[in-house]
C-alpha positions as CSV (number, residue, x, y, z in Angstrom):
1,M,32.9,21.8,25.4
2,Q,35.8,20.2,27.1
3,P,36.7,16.8,25.6
4,E,38.3,14.2,27.9
5,Y,39.6,10.7,27.2
6,V,38.5,8.5,30.1
7,S,38.4,4.8,30.8
8,V,35.1,3.1,31.9
9,G,36.8,2.4,35.2
10,D,37.8,5.9,35.8
11,L,34.5,7.3,34.7
12,F,32.5,5.2,37.1
13,S,35.0,5.5,39.9
14,R,34.2,9.2,40.2
15,E,31.8,10.7,42.8
16,S,29.1,11.5,40.2
17,V,25.7,10.3,39.4
18,F,25.0,10.4,35.6
19,V,21.4,11.4,35.5
20,V,19.3,10.8,32.4
21,P,16.7,13.6,32.1
22,L,13.1,12.5,32.3
23,F,12.5,14.1,28.9
24,Q,14.9,11.7,27.1
25,R,13.5,8.6,25.5
26,P,13.5,5.3,27.5
27,Y,16.1,2.6,27.1
28,V,15.9,1.1,23.6
29,W,19.0,-1.0,23.0
30,T,18.3,-4.6,22.0
31,K,20.3,-7.8,21.4
32,E,21.9,-6.5,18.3
33,R,23.5,-3.5,20.1
34,W,24.4,-5.7,23.2
35,A,26.2,-8.2,20.9
36,L,28.3,-5.4,19.4
37,L,29.3,-4.1,22.8
38,W,30.1,-7.7,24.1
39,E,32.2,-8.2,21.0
40,D,34.3,-5.1,21.9
41,V,34.8,-6.4,25.4
42,T,35.9,-9.9,24.4
43,Q,38.2,-8.6,21.7
44,V,40.1,-6.6,24.3
45,A,40.1,-9.5,26.8
46,E,41.4,-11.9,24.2
47,R,44.2,-9.5,23.2
48,M,45.1,-9.2,26.9
49,L,45.4,-12.9,27.2
50,A,47.6,-13.0,24.1
51,N,49.7,-9.9,24.7
52,G,49.6,-9.2,28.3
53,E,48.9,-5.7,29.7
54,T,50.3,-3.6,26.8
55,L,47.2,-2.7,24.9
56,R,46.1,0.4,22.9
57,R,43.0,2.1,24.1
58,H,39.8,0.6,22.7
59,F,37.3,3.4,22.2
60,L,33.5,2.7,22.6
61,G,32.3,6.1,21.5
62,S,31.4,9.4,23.2
63,I,29.1,10.7,25.9
64,V,28.1,14.3,26.5
65,V,27.3,15.4,30.1
66,Q,26.6,18.7,31.8
67,Q,27.1,19.7,35.4
68,R,23.8,19.9,37.3
69,A,23.1,21.6,40.6
70,S,22.8,19.2,43.6
71,G,22.3,19.5,47.3
72,V,25.2,19.8,49.8
73,T,24.7,16.3,51.1
74,Q,24.1,14.8,47.7
75,V,26.5,13.0,45.4
76,P,27.3,15.5,42.6
77,R,25.1,15.1,39.5
78,R,25.9,15.2,35.8
79,E,23.1,15.4,33.3
80,V,23.5,13.0,30.4
81,I,22.9,15.0,27.2
82,D,24.0,12.1,24.9
83,G,25.1,8.6,25.6
84,Q,22.5,7.3,28.0
85,Q,22.0,4.1,26.1
86,R,25.7,3.4,26.2
87,L,26.1,4.3,29.9
88,T,23.1,2.3,31.0
89,T,24.2,-0.7,29.1
90,L,27.7,-0.5,30.5
91,Q,26.3,-0.6,34.0
92,I,24.2,-3.6,33.2
93,L,27.1,-5.3,31.6
94,I,29.4,-4.7,34.6
95,K,26.7,-5.9,37.0
96,A,26.2,-9.1,34.9
97,A,30.0,-9.7,34.8
98,C,30.3,-9.1,38.5
99,D,27.6,-11.6,39.4
100,T,29.0,-14.1,37.0
101,L,32.6,-13.8,38.3
102,E,31.5,-13.7,41.9
103,S,29.4,-16.9,41.6
104,D,32.5,-18.8,40.3
105,I,34.9,-20.1,43.0
106,V,37.8,-19.9,40.6
107,T,37.2,-16.3,39.3
108,G,35.5,-14.8,42.3
109,D,38.4,-12.5,43.3
110,A,38.3,-10.9,39.8
111,A,34.9,-9.4,40.6
112,Q,36.2,-7.2,43.5
113,P,37.6,-4.4,41.4
114,L,34.3,-4.0,39.5
115,F,32.0,-3.5,42.5
116,N,33.1,0.1,43.1
117,L,32.0,0.9,39.5
118,L,28.4,0.1,40.4
119,R,27.6,2.0,43.6
120,H,28.5,5.0,45.7
121,P,28.9,3.3,49.1
122,F,28.8,6.5,51.1
123,A,25.7,8.1,49.6
124,A,23.5,9.7,52.3
125,K,20.3,8.0,53.3
126,S,18.5,11.1,52.3
127,D,19.9,10.7,48.7
128,P,18.9,7.1,47.7
129,E,19.4,7.7,44.0
130,G,22.9,8.9,44.8
131,S,24.0,5.4,45.5
132,Y,23.8,4.5,41.8
133,K,26.3,5.5,39.2
134,V,23.7,6.0,36.5
135,W,20.1,7.0,37.2
136,P,17.8,6.4,34.2
137,T,14.8,8.4,33.0
138,N,11.6,8.0,35.2
139,V,9.9,5.3,33.3
140,D,13.0,3.1,33.3
141,R,13.9,3.3,37.0
142,P,12.0,0.4,38.5
143,R,13.4,-2.1,36.0
144,F,16.9,-0.7,36.2
145,R,16.8,-0.9,40.0
146,N,15.7,-4.5,39.8
147,V,18.9,-5.3,37.9
148,M,21.3,-3.3,40.0
149,D,19.7,-4.5,43.3
150,G,19.9,-8.2,42.3
151,A,16.2,-8.7,41.8
152,V,16.2,-9.6,38.1
153,P,13.2,-11.6,37.0
154,A,14.1,-15.1,35.8
155,N,11.7,-15.0,32.9
156,P,11.2,-11.3,32.1
157,S,8.6,-9.9,29.8
158,E,9.7,-9.2,26.2
159,D,9.6,-5.5,26.8
160,D,11.9,-5.6,29.8
161,R,15.1,-4.7,28.1
162,F,17.0,-4.2,31.3
163,A,16.5,-7.8,32.4
164,G,17.0,-8.9,28.8
165,A,20.4,-7.2,28.7
166,Y,21.4,-8.7,32.1
167,H,20.5,-12.2,31.0
168,F,22.3,-11.7,27.7
169,F,25.5,-10.5,29.2
170,S,25.4,-13.2,32.0
171,S,25.0,-16.0,29.5
172,Q,27.8,-14.6,27.2
173,A,30.1,-14.2,30.2
174,K,29.5,-17.7,31.4
175,E,30.1,-19.1,27.9
176,W,33.3,-17.1,27.4
177,L,34.7,-18.1,30.8
178,A,34.0,-21.7,30.1
179,S,36.3,-21.8,27.1
180,D,39.1,-23.2,29.3
181,D,38.8,-27.0,29.0
182,G,38.2,-27.1,32.8
183,D,41.7,-25.8,33.7
184,P,41.2,-23.6,36.8
185,E,44.3,-21.6,36.2
186,I,43.2,-20.7,32.6
187,R,39.7,-19.9,33.9
188,A,41.2,-17.6,36.6
189,C,43.2,-15.8,33.9
190,R,40.2,-15.4,31.7
191,G,38.2,-14.0,34.7
192,D,41.0,-11.5,35.5
193,A,41.2,-10.5,31.8
194,L,37.5,-9.9,31.6
195,A,37.5,-7.7,34.7
196,K,40.5,-5.7,33.6
197,A,39.1,-5.2,30.1
198,L,35.9,-3.7,31.5
199,K,37.7,-1.5,34.0
200,Q,41.0,-0.4,32.4
201,H,41.0,-0.9,28.6
202,L,37.6,0.3,27.4
203,W,37.6,4.1,26.8
204,L,35.1,6.8,26.1
205,I,35.4,10.4,24.9
206,A,33.5,12.5,27.4
207,L,32.4,16.0,26.4
208,N,31.7,18.1,29.5
209,L,29.4,21.0,28.7
210,A,29.6,24.4,30.4
211,E,26.4,25.6,32.0
212,D,25.8,28.1,29.2
213,D,26.3,25.6,26.3
214,Q,23.2,24.9,24.3
215,A,22.4,21.4,25.4
216,Q,19.3,21.0,23.3
217,V,21.0,21.9,20.1
218,I,23.9,19.5,20.9
219,F,21.5,16.7,21.8
220,E,19.6,17.0,18.5
221,T,22.8,17.2,16.4
222,L,24.5,14.2,18.1
223,N,21.4,12.1,17.9
224,A,21.1,12.5,14.2
225,R,23.3,9.3,14.2
226,G,23.0,6.0,16.1
227,S,19.5,4.8,17.0
228,P,17.4,7.5,15.4
229,L,15.2,9.6,17.6
230,S,11.6,9.8,16.7
231,P,9.6,13.0,16.6
232,G,8.0,11.9,19.9
233,D,11.4,11.7,21.5
234,L,12.5,15.1,20.3
235,I,9.2,16.9,21.1
236,N,9.2,15.4,24.6
237,N,12.8,16.5,25.1
238,V,12.3,20.1,23.9
239,L,9.1,20.6,25.9
240,L,10.3,19.3,29.2
241,R,13.6,21.0,28.9
242,R,11.8,24.2,28.2
243,A,9.5,23.6,31.2
244,Q,12.6,23.3,33.4
245,E,13.9,26.6,32.0
246,E,10.5,28.2,32.8
247,G,10.8,27.0,36.4
248,A,7.9,24.5,36.0
249,P,7.9,21.1,37.8
250,A,9.1,19.1,34.8
251,A,8.9,15.7,36.6
252,A,5.3,16.3,37.6
253,L,4.4,17.5,34.0
254,Y,6.0,14.4,32.6
255,E,4.0,12.1,34.9
256,K,0.7,13.9,34.2
257,Y,1.0,14.5,30.5
258,W,3.7,12.4,28.8
259,R,4.3,9.2,30.7
260,Q,1.4,7.5,28.9
261,F,3.2,7.9,25.6
262,D,6.2,6.0,26.9
263,E,4.3,3.2,28.6
264,D,1.1,2.5,26.7
265,P,1.7,0.0,23.8
266,L,-0.9,1.7,21.8
267,W,1.5,4.6,21.0
268,H,4.3,2.2,20.0
269,Q,2.3,0.1,17.5
270,K,3.6,0.4,14.0
271,V,1.1,1.9,11.5
272,G,1.6,1.7,7.8
273,I,3.2,-0.7,5.3
274,G,6.8,-1.7,4.9
275,S,9.4,1.1,5.1
276,T,6.8,3.7,5.6
277,A,5.5,2.2,8.8
278,R,5.8,4.6,11.8
279,P,4.9,4.4,15.5
280,R,1.4,5.5,16.2
281,L,2.7,8.3,18.4
282,D,4.6,9.9,15.5
283,L,1.4,9.8,13.4
284,F,-0.6,11.2,16.2
285,L,1.8,14.1,16.7
286,Y,1.6,14.8,13.0
287,Q,-2.2,14.9,13.1
288,A,-2.2,16.9,16.4
289,L,0.2,19.5,14.9
290,S,-2.2,19.8,11.9
291,V,-5.0,20.5,14.4
292,M,-3.0,23.0,16.4
293,T,-1.5,24.9,13.5
294,N,-4.5,24.7,11.1
295,K,-2.0,24.0,8.4
296,P,-0.8,21.0,6.4
297,V,2.2,19.3,8.1
298,T,4.9,17.1,6.4
299,V,5.2,13.8,8.3
300,S,9.0,13.8,7.9
301,R,9.3,17.3,9.3
302,V,7.0,17.0,12.3
303,Y,9.6,18.0,14.9
304,D,11.0,20.9,12.9
305,E,7.5,22.3,12.3
306,F,6.6,21.8,16.0
307,V,9.7,23.8,17.1
308,T,8.7,26.6,14.7
309,Y,5.1,26.4,16.1
310,I,6.1,26.8,19.7
311,R,8.5,29.7,18.8
312,T,5.6,31.5,17.2
313,K,3.5,30.9,20.3
314,G,6.0,32.2,22.8
315,Q,3.2,33.3,25.2
316,I,2.1,29.7,25.6
317,S,4.1,27.8,28.3
318,A,5.6,24.3,27.9
319,A,3.0,23.1,30.4
320,E,0.2,24.4,28.2
321,H,1.6,22.7,25.1
322,L,1.9,19.4,27.0
323,K,-1.6,19.7,28.2
324,N,-3.0,20.4,24.7
325,I,-1.2,17.4,23.3
326,S,-2.4,15.2,26.2
327,D,-6.0,16.4,25.9
328,L,-6.0,15.8,22.1
329,S,-4.5,12.3,22.7
330,S,-7.7,11.3,24.7
331,T,-9.8,12.0,21.6
332,A,-7.2,10.4,19.3
333,R,-7.2,7.2,21.4
334,K,-11.0,6.8,20.9
335,I,-10.5,7.1,17.2
336,Y,-7.5,4.7,17.0
337,Q,-9.4,2.1,19.1
338,A,-12.6,2.5,17.1
339,A,-14.3,-0.7,15.8
340,E,-16.3,-1.2,12.6
341,N,-19.2,-2.8,14.5
342,E,-19.8,-0.1,17.0
343,A,-23.2,1.5,17.4
344,D,-21.7,5.0,17.1
345,R,-21.6,5.9,13.4
346,T,-18.7,8.3,14.0
347,M,-16.5,5.5,15.4
348,V,-17.5,3.2,12.6
349,A,-16.3,5.8,10.1
350,A,-13.2,6.3,12.1
351,A,-12.4,2.6,12.0
352,R,-13.0,2.4,8.3
353,I,-10.8,5.5,7.6
354,L,-8.1,3.8,9.6
355,A,-8.5,0.6,7.7
356,M,-8.1,2.6,4.5
357,D,-5.0,4.2,5.9
358,F,-6.2,7.8,5.2
359,G,-4.9,9.4,8.3
360,T,-4.9,12.8,6.7
361,A,-8.7,12.9,7.3
362,L,-8.5,12.2,11.0
363,P,-7.7,15.7,12.1
364,V,-11.2,16.7,10.9
365,L,-12.8,14.1,13.3
366,M,-10.4,15.2,16.1
367,V,-11.5,18.8,15.9
368,L,-15.2,18.0,15.8
369,L,-15.0,15.5,18.7
370,T,-13.2,18.1,20.9
371,Q,-15.5,21.0,20.1
372,P,-17.9,21.7,23.0
373,G,-21.6,22.0,22.0
374,R,-21.2,20.1,18.7
375,S,-24.2,17.7,18.4
376,R,-23.6,14.0,18.1
377,A,-25.8,13.8,15.1
378,D,-23.8,16.5,13.3
379,I,-20.5,14.7,14.0
380,Q,-22.0,11.4,12.8
381,K,-23.1,12.9,9.5
382,S,-19.8,14.6,9.1
383,A,-17.9,11.3,9.7
384,A,-20.2,9.4,7.3
385,C,-19.6,12.1,4.7
386,L,-15.8,11.8,5.0
387,E,-16.0,8.0,4.7
388,S,-18.2,8.1,1.6
389,Y,-15.9,10.6,-0.1
390,L,-12.8,8.5,0.6
391,V,-14.4,5.1,-0.4
392,R,-15.8,6.4,-3.6
393,R,-12.6,8.0,-4.7
394,M,-10.6,4.9,-3.7
395,V,-12.9,2.5,-5.7
396,C,-12.7,4.9,-8.7
397,G,-8.9,4.9,-8.5
398,L,-8.5,8.6,-7.9
399,S,-5.4,10.0,-6.4
400,A,-4.9,10.8,-2.7
401,K,-2.0,13.2,-3.3
402,M,-3.9,16.4,-2.3
403,Y,-5.6,15.0,0.7
404,G,-3.2,16.7,3.1
405,S,-4.1,20.2,2.1
406,L,-7.7,19.4,1.3
407,F,-8.6,18.0,4.7
408,I,-6.9,20.8,6.5
409,D,-9.2,23.1,4.6
410,V,-12.2,20.9,5.3
411,M,-11.2,20.9,9.0
412,N,-11.1,24.7,9.2
413,V,-14.4,25.1,7.3
414,A,-16.1,22.5,9.6
415,A,-14.7,24.0,12.8
416,K,-16.2,27.4,12.1
417,A,-19.6,26.1,10.9
418,D,-22.8,25.8,13.0
419,H,-23.6,22.6,11.0
420,A,-20.3,20.9,10.2
421,S,-21.8,18.2,8.1
422,E,-23.4,20.7,5.7
423,A,-20.1,22.6,5.5
424,I,-18.1,19.5,4.8
425,F,-20.5,18.3,2.1
426,A,-20.5,21.7,0.4
427,R,-16.7,21.9,0.5
428,L,-16.1,18.5,-0.9
429,M,-18.8,19.0,-3.6
430,S,-17.0,22.2,-4.7
431,E,-14.1,20.2,-6.0
432,R,-14.2,19.7,-9.7
433,S,-10.7,18.3,-10.6
434,D,-9.7,14.7,-10.5
435,S,-7.5,15.5,-7.5
436,G,-10.5,16.3,-5.3
437,R,-13.9,15.6,-6.9
438,W,-16.5,13.3,-5.2
439,P,-17.6,10.6,-7.7
440,D,-21.3,10.5,-8.4
441,D,-23.4,7.3,-8.5
442,A,-22.8,6.7,-12.2
443,E,-19.0,6.9,-11.9
444,F,-19.0,5.0,-8.7
445,G,-21.2,2.2,-10.1
446,G,-19.1,1.9,-13.3
447,A,-15.9,1.4,-11.3
448,W,-17.7,-0.9,-8.8
449,Q,-18.7,-3.4,-11.4
450,E,-15.8,-3.1,-13.9
451,T,-12.6,-2.4,-11.9
452,P,-10.5,-5.5,-11.0
453,I,-10.6,-4.3,-7.4
454,Y,-8.6,-7.2,-6.1
455,R,-5.7,-6.0,-8.1
456,T,-6.1,-2.3,-7.6
457,L,-6.7,-2.1,-3.8
458,R,-4.5,-3.1,-0.9
459,R,-5.9,-6.1,0.9
460,G,-6.8,-4.2,4.1
461,R,-8.8,-1.7,2.1
462,L,-10.7,-4.4,0.1
463,A,-11.4,-6.4,3.3
464,M,-12.9,-3.3,4.9
465,I,-15.3,-2.8,1.9
466,L,-16.4,-6.4,2.2
467,R,-16.9,-6.2,6.0
468,A,-19.0,-3.1,5.4
469,L,-21.1,-4.9,2.9
470,E,-21.6,-7.8,5.3
471,M,-22.8,-5.5,8.0
472,S,-25.3,-3.9,5.5
473,L,-26.6,-7.3,4.4
474,R,-27.5,-8.3,8.0
475,D,-31.0,-7.5,9.3
476,P,-30.4,-5.9,12.7
477,D,-33.7,-7.3,13.9
478,M,-33.2,-10.8,12.6
479,T,-29.5,-11.6,12.3
480,D,-27.6,-12.8,15.4
481,P,-25.2,-10.0,16.5
482,V,-22.0,-12.0,15.6
483,P,-19.0,-9.7,15.3
484,I,-17.0,-9.9,12.0
485,P,-13.4,-10.9,12.7
486,T,-10.9,-8.3,11.2
487,K,-8.5,-11.1,10.1
488,L,-10.8,-12.8,7.6
489,Q,-9.1,-13.4,4.2
490,V,-10.4,-12.2,0.8
491,E,-11.4,-15.2,-1.3
492,H,-12.3,-15.5,-5.0
493,V,-15.6,-17.4,-5.5
494,M,-14.4,-18.4,-9.0
495,P,-10.7,-19.1,-8.3
496,Q,-7.8,-17.3,-10.0
497,S,-6.7,-20.7,-11.4
498,W,-10.0,-21.5,-12.9
499,Q,-8.8,-23.6,-15.9
500,Q,-9.2,-27.1,-14.4
501,W,-12.6,-27.1,-12.8
502,W,-14.2,-23.9,-14.3
503,P,-13.9,-24.4,-18.1
504,L,-15.2,-21.8,-20.5
505,P,-18.2,-22.7,-22.6
506,K,-17.3,-24.7,-25.7
507,G,-16.4,-22.5,-28.6
508,S,-15.1,-19.6,-26.5
509,D,-12.2,-17.6,-27.9
510,S,-9.1,-16.1,-26.3
511,E,-11.0,-12.9,-25.6
512,A,-13.3,-14.8,-23.3
513,A,-10.4,-16.1,-21.3
514,V,-9.0,-12.5,-21.0
515,G,-12.4,-11.3,-19.9
516,R,-12.7,-14.0,-17.3
517,D,-9.2,-13.2,-16.0
518,R,-10.3,-9.7,-15.4
519,I,-13.9,-10.2,-14.1
520,I,-12.8,-12.7,-11.4
521,H,-11.0,-9.8,-9.6
522,T,-14.1,-7.6,-9.5
523,I,-16.2,-7.2,-6.3
524,G,-19.0,-9.5,-7.5
525,N,-16.6,-12.5,-7.3
526,L,-15.0,-11.7,-3.9
527,T,-16.0,-12.7,-0.4
528,L,-14.5,-13.2,3.1
529,V,-13.5,-16.5,4.7
530,K,-11.3,-17.8,7.5
531,E,-7.7,-18.7,6.5
532,K,-8.2,-22.4,6.9
533,L,-11.4,-22.4,4.9
534,N,-9.6,-20.3,2.2
535,E,-6.9,-23.1,2.0
536,R,-9.6,-25.7,1.8
537,L,-11.7,-24.0,-0.9
538,S,-8.6,-23.1,-3.0
539,N,-9.4,-24.1,-6.6
540,S,-12.3,-26.4,-5.8
541,P,-15.2,-26.6,-8.4
542,W,-18.4,-24.8,-7.6
543,I,-20.4,-28.1,-7.7
544,A,-18.4,-31.4,-7.6
545,A,-18.9,-33.9,-10.4
546,C,-19.5,-36.8,-7.9
547,G,-21.6,-35.3,-5.3
548,D,-21.5,-31.8,-3.7
549,A,-19.6,-32.7,-0.5
550,D,-16.2,-31.4,-1.8
551,S,-17.5,-28.4,-3.7
552,K,-16.9,-24.8,-3.0
553,R,-20.6,-24.1,-2.7
554,A,-21.0,-26.9,-0.1
555,S,-18.1,-25.6,2.0
556,L,-19.5,-22.1,2.0
557,Q,-22.9,-23.4,3.0
558,K,-21.5,-25.7,5.8
559,H,-18.8,-23.4,7.3
560,G,-19.7,-19.9,6.3
561,L,-21.8,-17.8,8.7
562,M,-21.4,-14.7,6.7
563,R,-24.4,-13.2,4.8
564,L,-21.9,-12.5,1.9
565,N,-21.6,-16.3,1.6
566,S,-25.1,-17.5,2.4
567,M,-26.4,-15.4,-0.5
568,L,-24.4,-17.7,-2.8
569,A,-26.0,-20.9,-1.5
570,N,-28.8,-21.2,-4.0
571,Q,-26.6,-20.6,-7.1
572,D,-26.5,-23.7,-9.2
573,R,-23.8,-22.3,-11.3
574,W,-21.2,-19.6,-11.0
575,D,-20.0,-17.8,-14.1
576,E,-19.5,-14.3,-15.6
577,S,-23.2,-13.5,-15.5
578,S,-23.5,-14.6,-11.9
579,I,-20.5,-12.3,-11.0
580,I,-22.1,-9.3,-12.8
581,E,-25.5,-9.9,-11.1
582,R,-23.9,-10.1,-7.6
583,S,-21.9,-6.9,-8.3
584,K,-25.2,-5.2,-9.0
585,Q,-26.8,-6.6,-5.8
586,L,-23.9,-5.5,-3.7
587,F,-23.9,-2.0,-5.3
588,T,-27.4,-1.3,-4.0
589,H,-25.9,-1.8,-0.5
590,A,-22.8,0.3,-1.4
591,L,-25.1,3.2,-2.3
592,C,-26.7,3.0,1.1
593,I,-23.5,2.8,3.0
594,W,-21.6,5.4,1.0
595,P,-24.2,7.9,-0.4
596,R,-23.3,11.1,-2.1
597,P,-26.3,13.3,-1.3
598,V,-27.6,15.7,-3.9
599,N,-28.4,18.8,-1.9
600,T,-28.3,17.8,1.8
601,M,-26.8,15.3,4.1
602,H,-30.4,14.1,4.8
C-alpha cells in the first residue's frame, strides 16, 4: 500500500471517479455522523477567520482505494475499498455548501472554487457516470443523483439519507453564514472561509492499493472500526467480489439475488430485545447457514463460519451460493410474515415460534418447506409438534440453552425421514434430561396452574399463549371471524394492587396474603385487553359497591369482545377459587392446542 496525504480539494480535483463496489453496504451515515463532520469543517473555518491562512492540516480520516480497469474514453476509475461513507458525505456536504453560497448574493463568488470538486466537465457522453466524482453502490445511485443533479425532494422520506444529509448541511451552512449581524463584509469573509476550509484545509490519508493487494482482507480489517459491518454486509461483499474474480456478471447477480436484502424493510427490522436485537437479515443468514451446513452456528460468528463454509465448498460458484441464499429467503419470508390466525397450521406454528423468540427451531421448518414432495399434512404435524414442545418447556421453566444443537439434529433427522412428523416426535421424545425432555401432561398441568407465569415469561410470550387460548375458545362455526390484534395488553383480572377493593376474608393470616400475591400472576387470573381499557380497569373492584357501572366485570362485559373475557361475565365474585377454576378450564384447551402424543402424532 502507498499512503498519501491529500486535501479534499486535491482529491476531488483529480481525473478519477471513486466507484463504490455494488457489494458494499448502502449509505448508512445519519445526523450524528453528519454533525461530527460539520463540526470539523466549522472548527477549521473559525480558525481561518481568527488566524488567517496559516493553519495546520486537519485530518478527517483515511480512505483505501484500488485502481480499476476502465475504457479508453472513460474517466479513470478507482474502487473504494474503505471510506465510501466519508467520501459520499463529503460530496453531499460540498454540494450543499455550493448551493448555499451560490444562492447568497454576498457569498456567491465563494462557491466557484468548489464546483470543480463535484463534476468532471469533460466526461464523454458514452460515460455518464464518469461525470461524477463519487459513484455509489447500485441501490444508492438514484438518490445520490437527485442530490448531485439538484433534484433534492423538499420533504424526503425518513429513509432517504442522501436528501437528509443535504438538508442538514444546507441548514447548518445557512445558520453559520448568518452569524454576521447583517454585515455584508463579514458575511463574505465567512463564505470565503467556508469554501477554503472545504477545499484546502481538510485532509485525508489515502491508501492506494496495488492490483495484487488483498482488498477483501484489508476491507474486513479496516471495517472492524467505525460503523460496524453486519454479517449481511460482509457476506454480500465476499460473494460478489468472488463472483467478479470468477468472471461472473456481479452486477446482474446483485440485482437478481441480493438487492432485495438492501431494499426491503423486512430484512432491516430489528428482532430481539435490547442489546441482543439484530436486523432480521443477520438472523436469517444465521438460520440459512445452519440449513446449508447441517451444523449449529454461533450468531456472533456467522460471517467467519460462512467464509469457512464456502472455502470447503470450493466447487460451488459464488453465483450458486447467492442463488441458494435467495431461494431460502423466499421460504424464510413466508415464515417471518406468518400470522397466528392463518388457516395453515404450519404458518400458525411459525408465528407462535417467532412470538416466543425461538429462532433456533426455524431451520427445521425451512428445510421441510423447501423439500419437494413433502406432504402439507406432514409439515403441519411437524410444525405443531415443534410448537407444543417449545410451549410446554417454556411454561415449565425449562432451559433453552441446548436448542441450537438439538434442533440441528431434529432438522437432519426430519430431512431424511419419509414421515418427518413421526421422526421429529421420536427424536424429541428420546430426550430424558432437563435440557431437552418434553414435559408430559402432569408436569405441564402442574406448572400451568401453579407457576406465576406473569413473572416468569416475557410479555410477548405470555400474550401469545393467551391469543392461542382465545382462538381455541372460539367456535369456528358460530364465532364471528374477528382477528385478534397482536398489540393487546396482558391484564390481571384481580389486580396486582388488590388491597383496597379486593380484601381478604376476615380472619385471614399473612400466609393468605402471600398466597394471593402469587396466585394473581398465574394464567387463571390473566386476560387480554386494549391499552385504554387496561388503564380504565386498573385496580377497579370486581363489582362496585354502588352499582355495577364502574366495576371491572361491567367494563369487560361492555367493551370486551374476547371469549377470554366473556367467560368471566357470569362470575359474581372473583377470588382464589375462581382463579384456580379458570386455570383448569383453560388447561383443557391448552392440552388440545399443545398435545404431547403418546405413540403417534395422530
